[in-house]
DOFI-609397 format. One record per atom (N, C-alpha, C): atom name; x, y, z. Coordinates in nm, 2 decimals, padded with zeros to 4 digits. Each point is the difference from the previous one (the first is absolute). Layout:
N
+-------+--------+--------+--------+
! atomo !      X !      Y !      Z !
+-------+--------+--------+--------+
!    CA !      X !      Y !      Z !
...
+-------+--------+--------+--------+
***
This chain:
167
+-------+--------+--------+--------+
! atomo !      X !      Y !      Z !
+-------+--------+--------+--------+
!     N !  03.13 ! -00.21 !  02.68 !
!    CA !  00.02 ! -00.09 ! -00.11 !
!     C ! -00.04 ! -00.14 !  00.03 !
!     N ! -00.07 ! -00.07 ! -00.08 !
!    CA ! -00.05 ! -00.13 !  00.03 !
!     C !  00.11 ! -00.10 ! -00.03 !
!     N ! -00.01 ! -00.12 !  00.06 !
!    CA !  00.09 ! -00.10 ! -00.02 !
!     C ! -00.01 ! -00.06 ! -00.14 !
!     N !  00.11 ! -00.04 ! -00.06 !
!    CA ! -00.02 ! -00.05 ! -00.14 !
!     C ! -00.08 ! -00.13 !  00.01 !
!     N ! -00.07 ! -00.03 ! -00.11 !
!    CA ! -00.08 ! -00.12 ! -00.01 !
!     C !  00.07 ! -00.10 ! -00.08 !
!     N ! -00.02 ! -00.12 !  00.04 !
!    CA !  00.06 ! -00.11 ! -00.08 !
!     C ! -00.08 ! -00.03 ! -00.12 !
!     N !  00.06 ! -00.07 ! -00.09 !
!    CA ! -00.07 ! -00.04 ! -00.13 !
!     C ! -00.12 ! -00.08 !  00.03 !
!     N !  00.01 ! -00.09 !  00.10 !
!    CA ! -00.11 ! -00.09 !  00.04 !
!     C ! -00.11 !  00.09 !  00.06 !
!     N !  00.03 !  00.10 !  00.08 !
!    CA ! -00.11 !  00.09 !  00.05 !
!     C ! -00.07 !  00.07 ! -00.12 !
!     N !  00.07 !  00.04 ! -00.09 !
!    CA ! -00.06 !  00.07 ! -00.12 !
!     C ! -00.09 ! -00.10 ! -00.08 !
!     N !  00.05 ! -00.12 ! -00.02 !
!    CA ! -00.08 ! -00.10 ! -00.07 !
!     C ! -00.13 ! -00.03 !  00.08 !
!     N !  00.02 ! -00.02 !  00.13 !
!    CA ! -00.12 ! -00.03 !  00.08 !
!     C ! -00.10 !  00.11 ! -00.01 !
!     N !  00.05 !  00.13 !  00.01 !
!    CA ! -00.10 !  00.11 !  00.00 !
!     C ! -00.07 !  00.01 ! -00.14 !
!     N !  00.08 ! -00.03 ! -00.10 !
!    CA ! -00.06 !  00.00 ! -00.14 !
!     C ! -00.10 ! -00.11 ! -00.01 !
!     N !  00.03 ! -00.12 !  00.06 !
!    CA ! -00.09 ! -00.11 ! -00.01 !
!     C ! -00.13 !  00.03 !  00.07 !
!     N !  00.01 !  00.07 !  00.12 !
!    CA ! -00.12 !  00.03 !  00.07 !
!     C ! -00.09 !  00.09 ! -00.08 !
!     N !  00.06 !  00.09 ! -00.08 !
!    CA ! -00.08 !  00.10 ! -00.08 !
!     C ! -00.07 ! -00.08 ! -00.12 !
!     N !  00.06 ! -00.12 ! -00.03 !
!    CA ! -00.06 ! -00.07 ! -00.11 !
!     C ! -00.09 ! -00.12 !  00.04 !
!     N ! -00.05 !  00.00 !  00.13 !
!    CA ! -00.09 ! -00.10 !  00.05 !
!     C ! -00.13 !  00.00 ! -00.08 !
!     N ! -00.05 ! -00.12 ! -00.03 !
!    CA ! -00.13 ! -00.01 ! -00.07 !
!     C ! -00.11 !  00.08 !  00.06 !
!     N !  00.00 !  00.00 !  00.14 !
!    CA ! -00.11 !  00.07 !  00.07 !
!     C !  00.00 !  00.15 ! -00.03 !
!     N !  00.11 !  00.06 ! -00.05 !
!    CA !  00.00 !  00.14 ! -00.03 !
!     C !  00.00 !  00.03 ! -00.15 !
!     N ! -00.01 ! -00.10 ! -00.08 !
!    CA !  00.00 !  00.01 ! -00.15 !
!     C ! -00.14 !  00.02 ! -00.05 !
!     N ! -00.03 !  00.12 ! -00.06 !
!    CA ! -00.13 !  00.03 ! -00.05 !
!     C ! -00.05 ! -00.10 ! -00.11 !
!     N !  00.09 ! -00.04 ! -00.09 !
!    CA ! -00.04 ! -00.10 ! -00.10 !
!     C ! -00.05 ! -00.13 !  00.06 !
!     N !  00.07 ! -00.05 !  00.10 !
!    CA ! -00.04 ! -00.12 !  00.07 !
!     C ! -00.13 !  00.02 !  00.06 !
!     N ! -00.02 !  00.11 !  00.07 !
!    CA ! -00.12 !  00.02 !  00.08 !
!     C ! -00.12 !  00.01 ! -00.10 !
!     N !  00.01 !  00.07 ! -00.11 !
!    CA ! -00.10 !  00.01 ! -00.10 !
!     C ! -00.03 ! -00.13 ! -00.06 !
!     N !  00.10 ! -00.08 ! -00.03 !
!    CA ! -00.02 ! -00.13 ! -00.06 !
!     C ! -00.08 ! -00.09 !  00.09 !
!     N !  00.04 !  00.00 !  00.13 !
!    CA ! -00.06 ! -00.09 !  00.10 !
!     C ! -00.15 !  00.04 !  00.02 !
!     N ! -00.03 !  00.13 !  00.01 !
!    CA ! -00.13 !  00.05 !  00.03 !
!     C ! -00.09 ! -00.03 ! -00.13 !
!     N !  00.06 !  00.03 ! -00.12 !
!    CA ! -00.08 ! -00.02 ! -00.12 !
!     C ! -00.03 ! -00.15 ! -00.02 !
!     N !  00.09 ! -00.09 !  00.03 !
!    CA ! -00.02 ! -00.14 ! -00.02 !
!     C ! -00.11 ! -00.05 !  00.10 !
!     N !  00.01 !  00.04 !  00.12 !
!    CA ! -00.09 ! -00.04 !  00.11 !
!     C ! -00.14 !  00.06 ! -00.03 !
!     N ! -00.01 !  00.12 ! -00.05 !
!    CA ! -00.13 !  00.06 ! -00.03 !
!     C ! -00.06 ! -00.07 ! -00.12 !
!     N !  00.08 ! -00.03 ! -00.10 !
!    CA ! -00.05 ! -00.07 ! -00.12 !
!     C ! -00.06 ! -00.13 !  00.04 !
!     N !  00.07 ! -00.07 !  00.09 !
!    CA ! -00.06 ! -00.14 !  00.05 !
!     C ! -00.13 !  00.02 !  00.07 !
!     N ! -00.01 !  00.09 !  00.09 !
!    CA ! -00.13 !  00.02 !  00.08 !
!     C ! -00.11 !  00.07 ! -00.08 !
!     N !  00.04 !  00.09 ! -00.09 !
!    CA ! -00.10 !  00.08 ! -00.07 !
!     C ! -00.06 ! -00.07 ! -00.13 !
!     N !  00.08 ! -00.09 ! -00.06 !
!    CA ! -00.04 ! -00.06 ! -00.13 !
!     C ! -00.13 ! -00.08 !  00.02 !
!     N ! -00.01 ! -00.07 !  00.11 !
!    CA ! -00.12 ! -00.08 !  00.02 !
!     C ! -00.12 !  00.09 !  00.01 !
!     N !  00.02 !  00.11 !  00.07 !
!    CA ! -00.12 !  00.10 !  00.02 !
!     C ! -00.05 !  00.05 ! -00.13 !
!     N !  00.08 !  00.02 ! -00.10 !
!    CA ! -00.04 !  00.07 ! -00.12 !
!     C ! -00.01 ! -00.10 ! -00.12 !
!     N !  00.02 ! -00.13 !  00.03 !
!    CA !  00.00 ! -00.10 ! -00.11 !
!     C ! -00.13 ! -00.01 ! -00.07 !
!     N ! -00.11 !  00.03 !  00.06 !
!    CA ! -00.13 ! -00.01 ! -00.07 !
!     C ! -00.04 !  00.12 ! -00.09 !
!     N !  00.08 !  00.10 !  00.01 !
!    CA ! -00.02 !  00.11 ! -00.09 !
!     C !  00.06 ! -00.02 ! -00.14 !
!     N ! -00.06 !  00.05 ! -00.10 !
!    CA !  00.07 ! -00.01 ! -00.13 !
!     C !  00.13 !  00.08 !  00.01 !
!     N !  00.11 ! -00.06 ! -00.04 !
!    CA !  00.13 !  00.06 !  00.00 !
!     C !  00.06 !  00.00 !  00.14 !
!     N ! -00.06 ! -00.06 !  00.10 !
!    CA !  00.06 ! -00.02 !  00.13 !
!     C !  00.04 !  00.14 !  00.06 !
!     N !  00.13 !  00.01 !  00.03 !
!    CA !  00.05 !  00.13 !  00.06 !
!     C ! -00.02 !  00.12 ! -00.09 !
!     N !  00.01 ! -00.02 ! -00.13 !
!    CA ! -00.02 !  00.11 ! -00.09 !
!     C ! -00.14 !  00.05 !  00.00 !
!     N ! -00.10 ! -00.10 !  00.00 !
!    CA ! -00.14 !  00.04 !  00.01 !
!     C ! -00.03 !  00.07 !  00.13 !
!     N !  00.06 ! -00.04 !  00.11 !
!    CA ! -00.02 !  00.06 !  00.13 !
!     C !  00.05 !  00.15 ! -00.01 !
!     N !  00.11 !  00.02 ! -00.05 !
!    CA !  00.06 !  00.14 ! -00.01 !
!     C ! -00.09 !  00.09 ! -00.08 !
!     N ! -00.06 ! -00.06 ! -00.11 !
!    CA ! -00.09 !  00.08 ! -00.09 !
!     C ! -00.12 !  00.04 !  00.08 !
!     N ! -00.06 ! -00.10 !  00.08 !
!    CA ! -00.12 !  00.03 !  00.07 !
!     C !  00.03 !  00.10 !  00.11 !
!     N !  00.11 ! -00.01 !  00.07 !
!    CA !  00.04 !  00.10 !  00.10 !
!     C !  00.01 !  00.14 ! -00.06 !
!     N !  00.07 !  00.01 ! -00.11 !
!    CA !  00.02 !  00.13 ! -00.07 !
!     C ! -00.14 !  00.06 ! -00.04 !
!     N ! -00.09 ! -00.09 ! -00.04 !
!    CA ! -00.13 !  00.06 ! -00.05 !
!     C ! -00.09 !  00.03 !  00.12 !
!     N !  00.02 ! -00.06 !  00.11 !
!    CA ! -00.09 !  00.02 !  00.11 !
!     C !  00.03 !  00.14 !  00.07 !
!     N !  00.11 !  00.06 ! -00.04 !
!    CA !  00.05 !  00.12 !  00.07 !
!     C ! -00.06 !  00.13 ! -00.05 !
!     N ! -00.06 !  00.01 ! -00.11 !
!    CA ! -00.04 !  00.13 ! -00.04 !
!     C ! -00.05 !  00.01 ! -00.15 !
!     N !  00.04 !  00.11 ! -00.06 !
!    CA ! -00.04 !  00.04 ! -00.14 !
!     C !  00.03 ! -00.11 ! -00.09 !
!     N ! -00.09 ! -00.04 ! -00.09 !
!    CA !  00.03 ! -00.11 ! -00.09 !
!     C !  00.11 !  00.04 ! -00.10 !
!     N !  00.11 ! -00.07 !  00.00 !
!    CA !  00.11 !  00.03 ! -00.09 !
!     C ! -00.02 ! -00.06 ! -00.14 !
!     N !  00.08 !  00.05 ! -00.10 !
!    CA !  00.00 ! -00.07 ! -00.13 !
!     C !  00.07 ! -00.13 !  00.01 !
!     N ! -00.01 ! -00.08 ! -00.09 !
!    CA !  00.07 ! -00.13 !  00.00 !
!     C !  00.15 !  00.03 !  00.00 !
!     N !  00.05 !  00.09 ! -00.07 !
!    CA !  00.14 !  00.04 ! -00.01 !
!     C !  00.05 !  00.05 !  00.13 !
!     N ! -00.07 !  00.09 !  00.06 !
!    CA !  00.04 !  00.06 !  00.13 !
!     C !  00.00 ! -00.11 !  00.11 !
!     N ! -00.10 ! -00.09 ! -00.01 !
!    CA !  00.00 ! -00.11 !  00.10 !
!     C !  00.12 ! -00.10 ! -00.02 !
!     N !  00.03 ! -00.02 ! -00.12 !
!    CA !  00.12 ! -00.09 ! -00.03 !
!     C !  00.13 !  00.06 !  00.06 !
!     N !  00.01 !  00.13 ! -00.02 !
!    CA !  00.12 !  00.07 !  00.06 !
!     C ! -00.01 !  00.00 !  00.15 !
!     N ! -00.11 !  00.02 !  00.06 !
!    CA ! -00.01 !  00.01 !  00.15 !
!     C !  00.04 ! -00.13 !  00.06 !
!     N ! -00.04 ! -00.12 ! -00.06 !
!    CA !  00.03 ! -00.13 !  00.06 !
!     C !  00.12 ! -00.06 ! -00.06 !
!     N !  00.07 !  00.07 ! -00.09 !
!    CA !  00.12 ! -00.04 ! -00.07 !
!     C ! -00.02 ! -00.13 ! -00.08 !
!     N ! -00.10 !  00.00 ! -00.08 !
!    CA ! -00.02 ! -00.11 ! -00.09 !
!     C !  00.01 !  00.04 ! -00.15 !
!     N !  00.05 ! -00.08 ! -00.08 !
!    CA !  00.00 !  00.02 ! -00.15 !
!     C ! -00.14 !  00.02 ! -00.04 !
!     N ! -00.03 !  00.09 ! -00.10 !
!    CA ! -00.13 !  00.03 ! -00.04 !
!     C ! -00.07 ! -00.12 ! -00.07 !
!     N !  00.08 ! -00.08 ! -00.07 !
!    CA ! -00.06 ! -00.12 ! -00.06 !
!     C ! -00.04 ! -00.10 !  00.11 !
!     N !  00.08 ! -00.02 !  00.10 !
!    CA ! -00.04 ! -00.09 !  00.11 !
!     C ! -00.12 !  00.06 !  00.07 !
!     N !  00.00 !  00.13 !  00.02 !
!    CA ! -00.12 !  00.06 !  00.06 !
!     C ! -00.12 ! -00.02 ! -00.07 !
!     N !  00.00 !  00.00 ! -00.13 !
!    CA ! -00.12 ! -00.02 ! -00.08 !
!     C ! -00.06 ! -00.14 !  00.02 !
!     N !  00.09 ! -00.10 !  00.00 !
!    CA ! -00.05 ! -00.14 !  00.02 !
!     C ! -00.05 ! -00.01 !  00.14 !
!     N !  00.07 !  00.06 !  00.10 !
!    CA ! -00.04 ! -00.01 !  00.14 !
!     C ! -00.14 !  00.06 !  00.02 !
!     N ! -00.02 !  00.12 ! -00.06 !
!    CA ! -00.13 !  00.07 !  00.01 !
!     C ! -00.11 ! -00.08 ! -00.07 !
!     N !  00.03 ! -00.07 ! -00.11 !
!    CA ! -00.10 ! -00.08 ! -00.07 !
!     C ! -00.04 ! -00.11 !  00.10 !
!     N !  00.09 ! -00.07 !  00.07 !
!    CA ! -00.03 ! -00.10 !  00.10 !
!     C ! -00.08 !  00.05 !  00.12 !
!     N !  00.04 !  00.11 !  00.05 !
!    CA ! -00.07 !  00.06 !  00.11 !
!     C ! -00.14 !  00.04 ! -00.04 !
!     N ! -00.02 !  00.05 ! -00.12 !
!    CA ! -00.13 !  00.04 ! -00.05 !
!     C ! -00.09 ! -00.12 ! -00.02 !
!     N !  00.06 ! -00.10 ! -00.05 !
!    CA ! -00.08 ! -00.13 ! -00.03 !
!     C ! -00.06 ! -00.05 !  00.13 !
!     N !  00.07 !  00.02 !  00.11 !
!    CA ! -00.06 ! -00.04 !  00.13 !
!     C ! -00.08 !  00.10 !  00.07 !
!     N ! -00.02 !  00.12 ! -00.07 !
!    CA ! -00.09 !  00.10 !  00.06 !
!     C !  00.06 !  00.08 !  00.11 !
!     N !  00.14 !  00.00 !  00.01 !
!    CA !  00.06 !  00.07 !  00.10 !
!     C !  00.04 !  00.15 ! -00.03 !
!     N !  00.01 !  00.02 ! -00.13 !
!    CA !  00.02 !  00.14 ! -00.05 !
!     C ! -00.09 !  00.02 ! -00.13 !
!     N ! -00.01 !  00.13 ! -00.04 !
!    CA ! -00.06 !  00.03 ! -00.12 !
!     C !  00.08 !  00.11 ! -00.07 !
!     N ! -00.01 !  00.01 ! -00.13 !
!    CA !  00.07 !  00.11 ! -00.07 !
!     C ! -00.10 !  00.08 ! -00.08 !
!     N !  00.02 !  00.13 ! -00.01 !
!    CA ! -00.09 !  00.09 ! -00.07 !
!     C !  00.09 !  00.11 ! -00.07 !
!     N ! -00.05 !  00.06 ! -00.10 !
!    CA !  00.07 !  00.11 ! -00.07 !
!     C !  00.03 !  00.11 !  00.10 !
!     N !  00.12 !  00.06 ! -00.01 !
!    CA !  00.03 !  00.11 !  00.09 !
!     C ! -00.06 !  00.13 ! -00.05 !
!     N ! -00.09 !  00.06 !  00.07 !
!    CA ! -00.07 !  00.12 ! -00.05 !
!     C !  00.10 !  00.12 ! -00.04 !
!     N !  00.12 !  00.00 !  00.06 !
!    CA !  00.10 !  00.10 ! -00.04 !
!     C !  00.08 ! -00.03 ! -00.12 !
!     N !  00.00 ! -00.13 ! -00.04 !
!    CA !  00.08 ! -00.04 ! -00.11 !
!     C ! -00.06 ! -00.13 ! -00.06 !
!     N ! -00.08 !  00.01 ! -00.10 !
!    CA ! -00.08 ! -00.11 ! -00.05 !
!     C !  00.09 ! -00.11 ! -00.06 !
!     N !  00.13 !  00.02 ! -00.02 !
!    CA !  00.09 ! -00.10 ! -00.05 !
!     C !  00.04 ! -00.09 !  00.12 !
!     N ! -00.01 !  00.05 !  00.12 !
!    CA !  00.04 ! -00.08 !  00.12 !
!     C ! -00.12 ! -00.06 !  00.07 !
!     N !  00.02 ! -00.10 !  00.08 !
!    CA ! -00.10 ! -00.07 !  00.07 !
!     C !  00.03 !  00.01 !  00.15 !
!     N ! -00.10 !  00.03 !  00.08 !
!    CA !  00.02 !  00.00 !  00.15 !
!     C ! -00.03 ! -00.14 !  00.05 !
!     N !  00.06 ! -00.03 !  00.11 !
!    CA ! -00.02 ! -00.13 !  00.06 !
!     C ! -00.06 !  00.03 !  00.14 !
!     N ! -00.11 ! -00.07 !  00.03 !
!    CA ! -00.07 !  00.02 !  00.12 !
!     C ! -00.02 ! -00.14 !  00.07 !
!     N !  00.01 !  00.00 !  00.13 !
!    CA ! -00.02 ! -00.12 !  00.08 !
!     C ! -00.15 ! -00.01 !  00.02 !
!     N ! -00.06 ! -00.12 ! -00.01 !
!    CA ! -00.14 ! -00.02 !  00.02 !
!     C ! -00.03 ! -00.03 !  00.15 !
!     N ! -00.13 !  00.00 !  00.04 !
!    CA ! -00.03 ! -00.04 !  00.14 !
!     C !  00.05 ! -00.14 !  00.02 !
!     N ! -00.01 ! -00.09 ! -00.09 !
!    CA !  00.05 ! -00.14 !  00.01 !
!     C !  00.15 !  00.00 !  00.02 !
!     N !  00.07 !  00.09 ! -00.07 !
!    CA !  00.14 !  00.02 !  00.02 !
!     C !  00.04 !  00.05 !  00.14 !
!     N ! -00.08 !  00.09 !  00.05 !
!    CA !  00.03 !  00.05 !  00.13 !
!     C ! -00.02 ! -00.11 !  00.11 !
!     N ! -00.11 ! -00.08 ! -00.02 !
!    CA ! -00.03 ! -00.10 !  00.09 !
!     C !  00.11 ! -00.11 !  00.00 !
!     N !  00.05 ! -00.03 ! -00.12 !
!    CA !  00.11 ! -00.10 ! -00.01 !
!     C !  00.12 !  00.05 !  00.06 !
!     N !  00.03 !  00.13 ! -00.03 !
!    CA !  00.12 !  00.06 !  00.06 !
!     C !  00.00 !  00.00 !  00.15 !
!     N ! -00.12 !  00.02 !  00.06 !
!    CA ! -00.01 !  00.00 !  00.15 !
!     C !  00.03 ! -00.14 !  00.05 !
!     N ! -00.05 ! -00.11 ! -00.07 !
!    CA !  00.03 ! -00.13 !  00.04 !
!     C !  00.15 ! -00.03 ! -00.01 !
!     N !  00.06 !  00.04 ! -00.10 !
!    CA !  00.14 ! -00.03 ! -00.02 !
!     C !  00.08 !  00.08 !  00.10 !
!     N ! -00.04 !  00.12 !  00.03 !
!    CA !  00.07 !  00.08 !  00.11 !
!     C !  00.00 ! -00.07 !  00.13 !
!     N ! -00.11 ! -00.07 !  00.04 !
!    CA ! -00.01 ! -00.07 !  00.12 !
!     C !  00.11 ! -00.11 !  00.01 !
!     N !  00.02 ! -00.07 ! -00.11 !
!    CA !  00.10 ! -00.11 !  00.00 !
!     C !  00.14 !  00.06 !  00.01 !
!     N !  00.02 !  00.11 ! -00.08 !
!    CA !  00.13 !  00.07 !  00.00 !
!     C !  00.03 !  00.06 !  00.13 !
!     N ! -00.10 !  00.06 !  00.07 !
!    CA !  00.03 !  00.06 !  00.13 !
!     C !  00.05 ! -00.11 !  00.10 !
!     N ! -00.06 ! -00.11 !  00.00 !
!    CA !  00.05 ! -00.11 !  00.09 !
!     C !  00.14 ! -00.04 ! -00.04 !
!     N !  00.03 ! -00.01 ! -00.13 !
!    CA !  00.14 ! -00.03 ! -00.04 !
!     C !  00.10 !  00.11 !  00.03 !
!     N ! -00.04 !  00.12 ! -00.01 !
!    CA !  00.09 !  00.11 !  00.04 !
!     C !  00.02 !  00.00 !  00.15 !
!     N ! -00.10 ! -00.02 !  00.07 !
!    CA !  00.01 !  00.00 !  00.15 !
!     C !  00.10 ! -00.11 !  00.04 !
!     N ! -00.01 ! -00.11 ! -00.06 !
!    CA !  00.10 ! -00.11 !  00.03 !
!     C !  00.14 !  00.04 ! -00.03 !
!     N !  00.02 !  00.06 ! -00.12 !
!    CA !  00.13 !  00.05 ! -00.04 !
!     C !  00.06 !  00.11 !  00.09 !
!     N ! -00.09 !  00.09 !  00.05 !
!    CA !  00.04 !  00.11 !  00.08 !
!     C ! -00.01 ! -00.02 !  00.15 !
!     N ! -00.02 ! -00.13 !  00.04 !
!    CA ! -00.03 ! -00.03 !  00.14 !
!     C !  00.10 !  00.05 !  00.10 !
!     N !  00.13 !  00.01 ! -00.04 !
!    CA !  00.10 !  00.05 !  00.09 !
!     C !  00.01 !  00.15 !  00.02 !
!     N ! -00.09 !  00.07 ! -00.07 !
!    CA !  00.00 !  00.15 !  00.00 !
!     C ! -00.12 !  00.05 !  00.08 !
!     N !  00.02 !  00.11 !  00.07 !
!    CA ! -00.11 !  00.06 !  00.07 !
!     C ! -00.09 !  00.06 ! -00.11 !
!     N ! -00.12 !  00.04 !  00.03 !
!    CA ! -00.09 !  00.06 ! -00.10 !
!     C !  00.06 !  00.13 ! -00.05 !
!     N !  00.06 !  00.07 !  00.08 !
!    CA !  00.07 !  00.13 ! -00.04 !
!     C !  00.11 ! -00.03 ! -00.10 !
!     N !  00.09 ! -00.10 !  00.03 !
!    CA !  00.11 ! -00.04 ! -00.08 !
!     C ! -00.05 ! -00.05 ! -00.14 !
!     N ! -00.11 ! -00.08 !  00.01 !
!    CA ! -00.06 ! -00.05 ! -00.13 !
!     C ! -00.05 !  00.11 ! -00.09 !
!     N ! -00.06 !  00.10 !  00.06 !
!    CA ! -00.05 !  00.11 ! -00.07 !
!     C !  00.12 !  00.09 ! -00.06 !
!     N !  00.10 !  00.01 !  00.08 !
!    CA !  00.12 !  00.07 ! -00.05 !
!     C !  00.06 ! -00.07 ! -00.11 !
!     N !  00.01 ! -00.13 !  00.01 !
!    CA !  00.06 ! -00.08 ! -00.11 !
!     C ! -00.08 !  00.02 ! -00.13 !
!     N ! -00.14 ! -00.01 !  00.01 !
!    CA ! -00.08 !  00.02 ! -00.12 !
!     C !  00.02 !  00.14 ! -00.06 !
!     N !  00.01 !  00.10 !  00.08 !
!    CA !  00.02 !  00.14 ! -00.05 !
!     C !  00.13 !  00.01 ! -00.07 !
!     N !  00.11 ! -00.05 !  00.07 !
!    CA !  00.13 !  00.01 ! -00.06 !
!     C !  00.01 ! -00.08 ! -00.13 !
!     N ! -00.05 ! -00.12 !  00.00 !
!    CA !  00.00 ! -00.09 ! -00.12 !
!     C ! -00.07 !  00.07 ! -00.12 !
!     N ! -00.12 !  00.06 !  00.04 !
!    CA ! -00.07 !  00.07 ! -00.11 !
!     C !  00.08 !  00.12 ! -00.06 !
!     N !  00.07 !  00.07 !  00.08 !
!    CA !  00.08 !  00.11 ! -00.05 !
!     C !  00.11 ! -00.05 ! -00.09 !
!     N !  00.07 ! -00.11 !  00.05 !
!    CA !  00.10 ! -00.06 ! -00.08 !
!     C ! -00.05 ! -00.05 ! -00.14 !
!     N ! -00.12 ! -00.07 !  00.01 !
!    CA ! -00.07 ! -00.05 ! -00.12 !
!     C ! -00.03 !  00.11 ! -00.10 !
!     N ! -00.05 !  00.11 !  00.05 !
!    CA ! -00.03 !  00.12 ! -00.09 !
!     C !  00.13 !  00.05 ! -00.07 !
!     N !  00.11 !  00.00 !  00.08 !
!    CA !  00.13 !  00.04 ! -00.06 !
!     C !  00.04 ! -00.10 ! -00.11 !
!     N ! -00.01 ! -00.13 !  00.03 !
!    CA !  00.03 ! -00.10 ! -00.09 !
!     C ! -00.08 !  00.01 ! -00.13 !
!     N ! -00.13 !  00.02 !  00.02 !
!    CA ! -00.10 !  00.01 ! -00.11 !
!     C !  00.04 !  00.12 ! -00.09 !
!     N !  00.03 !  00.12 !  00.06 !
!    CA !  00.04 !  00.12 ! -00.08 !
!     C !  00.12 ! -00.03 ! -00.08 !
!     N !  00.10 ! -00.07 !  00.06 !
!    CA !  00.13 ! -00.02 ! -00.07 !
!     C ! -00.01 ! -00.11 ! -00.10 !
!     N ! -00.11 ! -00.08 !  00.00 !
!    CA ! -00.02 ! -00.10 ! -00.10 !
!     C ! -00.06 !  00.05 ! -00.13 !
!     N ! -00.06 !  00.12 !  00.01 !
!    CA ! -00.06 !  00.06 ! -00.12 !
!     C !  00.11 !  00.06 ! -00.09 !
!     N !  00.00 ! -00.04 ! -00.12 !
!    CA !  00.10 !  00.04 ! -00.10 !
!     C ! -00.02 !  00.16 ! -00.02 !
!     N !  00.12 !  00.07 ! -00.02 !
!    CA ! -00.01 !  00.14 ! -00.01 !
!     C ! -00.10 !  00.05 ! -00.10 !
!     N ! -00.02 ! -00.06 ! -00.12 !
!    CA ! -00.09 !  00.04 ! -00.10 !
!     C ! -00.15 ! -00.02 !  00.05 !
!     N ! -00.02 ! -00.10 !  00.09 !
!    CA ! -00.14 ! -00.01 !  00.06 !
!     C ! -00.02 !  00.10 !  00.10 !
!     N !  00.10 !  00.04 !  00.08 !
!    CA ! -00.02 !  00.10 !  00.10 !
!     C ! -00.05 !  00.14 ! -00.05 !
!     N !  00.03 !  00.03 ! -00.12 !
!    CA ! -00.05 !  00.12 ! -00.06 !
!     C ! -00.14 !  00.01 ! -00.03 !
!     N ! -00.07 ! -00.12 !  00.00 !
!    CA ! -00.14 !  00.00 ! -00.04 !
!     C ! -00.09 !  00.07 !  00.10 !
+-------+--------+--------+--------+
***
C-alpha cells in the first residue's frame, strides 16, 4: 500500500499535467502562428496568398479536379474559390476547361507558368520551414509532417457536414 498523498502533492501533480509544454492547443497555436509569420512572406506575391498557394499545390498533384472538388479539398467556400480562381487565371497560373465527364462542371488545371511560380514559392517556403523545424532531426521533421497530415485529414473529414459527406 502506498503512502497517502497530501493535498499539495495532488495539486502539484495536477499542475504538472497542465503545463503549457504538454498542451496540444498551445503547441498548435504556437506552431501555427510561427509558420504564418514565416510563410506569409513567401506566398504574398501569389493571388490569394496562402489560399492561392494551396490551390496550386492541390492542382500540381494529379488529375484536374472540378472547381467544387477543389474547393472541398482545400476547404474553401465555393464563392471564395471562384474569385480566387479568377485571379489565378488572370495571371496565367491556372486555366479552366469544361469537364469531359460532366459538361456542367469545369476542371481546373495548373499551367506551366503556374508550376514555375509554385516552384519559386516552394523554395522560399522550404527555407522558412527549415528555420521553424531547426531543432528537429530530418527524421523527426518527416515524422511530424506525416503525423500532422494524418490529423489534418481527420479534421478535414470531420468538418464536412453530414449531408455533404453523402455526395
